[in-house]
C-alpha angles and dihedrals in degrees: 000000000000089000093054091047091050090047090052091047090052090048088050095049090046092055090051095041102046094065091052093050091047094050090045092053100033096096090044090051093050090053101039113017107037093057089058092051087052090049093050093047092056096044139068127232091256094057115110129210130334116320109247089227087058092054090055088064089069088085113118095244093058096034098078099046090046090053094046100042103030113019100038096049092049092046090051092049097044101038103034107029095039107021099044099036101042101033099043107033104021114024105048097051091047092045090051093046095048089044092053089049091050092045089058098045103023118227117259098248127131121241117227120218130208115252119236109289092223092055093067127086112273116229107257119247113268130190104242118227116244108266090211089061090053094045087058089071095052110031116086090220092075091058092047089047089054090055103035097032130251099234090250124039098016133043129204109272098020084118130028130184125217127220118263089212089055092044092054092045091050090054091046087056090050093244133159123236111249122210118270093263090057101046120110117247092242088064092069131075115213123224087248089057091046092051092052090048091051092051089053095067112124131243114271148162112302102225092173094057092047089050092053091049089051091051089053090052092052090051097046116016110202139130089262097051090045091051090048090052091048092048087050088075089068096051117119132193139171113252089002096182090051093233131168119221091241132117125194119201123213113195144141124264108235094203139019097245101037130018094215114010093167098039092238094127088048088054094049095045094050093043090054093046092052094049095053125110102019094316094305089107128209091285089052094051089048092051089052086058092050103261111127092195143356132229112233123209111208115162094222090057104028100053133042114273140193118255110266089202087072095056117110128203092236087066091061090053087055092048093054092046090048090049095060091049099045090045087054090050093051090050092054099252095122127061124250091244091063111119093237087081088064093062112137117246111269107266098174151064110347135018081164117046101354080070080081099041105013117161095192095075092056092041093055094049088081125041124221089267092059095047093050087058091059124084108278088009098148091054090048091053093050092047089049093051089048092054095046092049096049085095122058124238092251092045088052092049091048091052089051090053092049093052097043100041107025112021092092092049096063094059106028104040114116095231102042120095116229122205119196119206096198095162129082123220117262089240115056134182118274110277097013113159102235088196088072096083127158095275095044091063129092104218094045089048087053093049098047092045091049090054089050097052097103103260092107117073110242094227132029119218103209103009115088100213137071123254089224113044125188104192088205087066117090094212093051096245130110117234109269119244136176120257117278114231119218090257092057089044090058087053093049092047094051089060093049126091116251126188094191118038094207087063091064092059094041095053092045094051089049095050093043087057092047097044095051094047094050102037088040095056108027112118100192135038121176119184098167112166095008108131105237102190134159116265099020114139091223113018107036123137087243093058091046090054092048091057097042088058087072094046099099094155100039114131102167126041117179119195099157114152093006093136091237110172127188094276091048094053090049094051089050092050092048092053097052114096123230106273094019122154092020091178104043115133105165126038116184115192098151128139094029132128106243124112135199095311089056092050090048091053089046094053090045093073092064091070088060093057094261114154096357094176094048110150108166126037117182119189098157125147089026119114101234096140127192095316091055091047088054090051088053091047090057090051091050089059087062090052099255112157100021101192117023141011117191112203100161117149090003098131088243119162139191093291094055096042092052090050089054092045090051092054093048095088089057094047126095118295093253098040120141130178126209111200102156122149101031131122087256111150127215094273092058094044091051091050092050092044092051092048093048093045092047090054100039109014125245110324134163089231090068090066090050092048095056098033110145142175111208110116099082117069094234097044101077093049092050089050091051091048091051089053092047093049091046089053093051090050090050090048087057092055095233142079114236137192108205 
């Protein structure tokens, strides 16, 4: 009697609450959801991303008529005719009637039981990365310590940043960048100035808070959690993206003694930066965020350098001769007894780009005695000494500290913007080898791969620029790539041209330390919209698995709209080591293209101890059907995921819903399933409601979790179109309001 009374109260509250919810979200639905339905109605299952022609309709003159004559009619049709009529007046009574019938006679489905926990594979022991090393790439304190000194590894003034305003003005005057020692004081921004610029950031939309509210709604769908998610759109915070007013520039040195003697690279860089983002430029976008200026890390200007005036042409010939010998050594054509192996470690000019064009490796091949025996030897010895001594001992030591203790920060840190100058100027110095492009050099490879390790968020909420900018790209964003592991970096560096063989080992050691610290401690990776397709040189499922095997602390992995098909999921699953992802809690593989076979491959990794702590698995907006739902039900019986399964827009019917319902008793104690917007009939809905009520007791959230539209002829088609349109938006890596 009490149960029937409680159920009646829940039904009454549902009838009263739903109109309020629908009226609250109706404007949001008109702007956000109905365009996706329109997009789905006019596209096929094989279509990818948002059509460029459709994006052009976002212009204001077309926005208002599009909303009035396209979005609004669809929203009215879908949310009033279907939602209000079917959900409020037709569905709830029918569900309750079928539910009562099922409760009396019991539906003939088989309950799955959980196997003995000791019988499964245990996650293999892994050495956890030091969390302090990982925090170095996220906390602002590490950047301030690199500028102000930390009392141990770095001293104040080892690194200085120049003003972006000053840099742009210099380029406009046609100037050439001097080395750090020759720069005027007004060219620099002190750490105190940078701190004031950081504190001047504006209030903006808190996307991180909104994302956390959405995750709570996914885990526990209820009117309160949905209201929290909706209210998250109104949250505001100062410096909401947590950025630092700092830009690091990755570029090629054009000569051994000077990276840009004629100023052509400076002109190219600044012209590109000014043309970004619709002509506002990078500096204009930063000012909209509240940053009046940005500090720029350029190795030539930020660290102490040798005097290029002391460089002589004979040194270039020695460099080229040494390069041939060292490359041969690297390729195994010289024996280990060769004297080249005894080269002293580079103690001079670069660690950074002179790695590409370093004279010192060549100059140390011969001692002073050997040089004196050559024609003009005495002069050469004197010239070499003058070049070496053009930087004081303290300046040399400061450069070494910058290289060893801060170089990784400027490109890897989560709050620092990285600009990639992947282009070369049209006019190059005489004798320049044009095969030495940006991608063919070791240090630029290190810098770009460091920026892509995963510390930086893929998307910013309030800021209108990208954290990794390739100035060759029209939209101001670098092509996204998956993290390169130390093993992959070793292969990449083997194909790069190195002047000094010791540099190859140096950069690989530095990258290995950086990669293990970042990948080993990163807690969230979001590759939404990144095409992860087999055979791609930078974004294949195999490369993703290789990187994930390092992610010992990863809690959230987002692969929405990644175009993963059945074969792609199988390749990803095969590449994961036993016991990989030991801390993973949320796996989002929604809006993809795999089916039941892909789901089976995904669930198969759980038997190998992969993701032993998985709580939430989201496969929504993916056409897995009843067969895929049955595969997920089998995984639920093993306790994976333990907290929530999201099956929205998955084309699941009664058979799949009943399989999931049968597995719920064996799932984790707090487990919930969200299966709304599927063609599940009354029988399947009743089974899910009964299983949820048995596990958690009668709650309004259960009705929300199994809400369907399948009785009217048009409803299923509209829901499928909505799911197809949503997937296309996710594949574009953006959310649009048409």
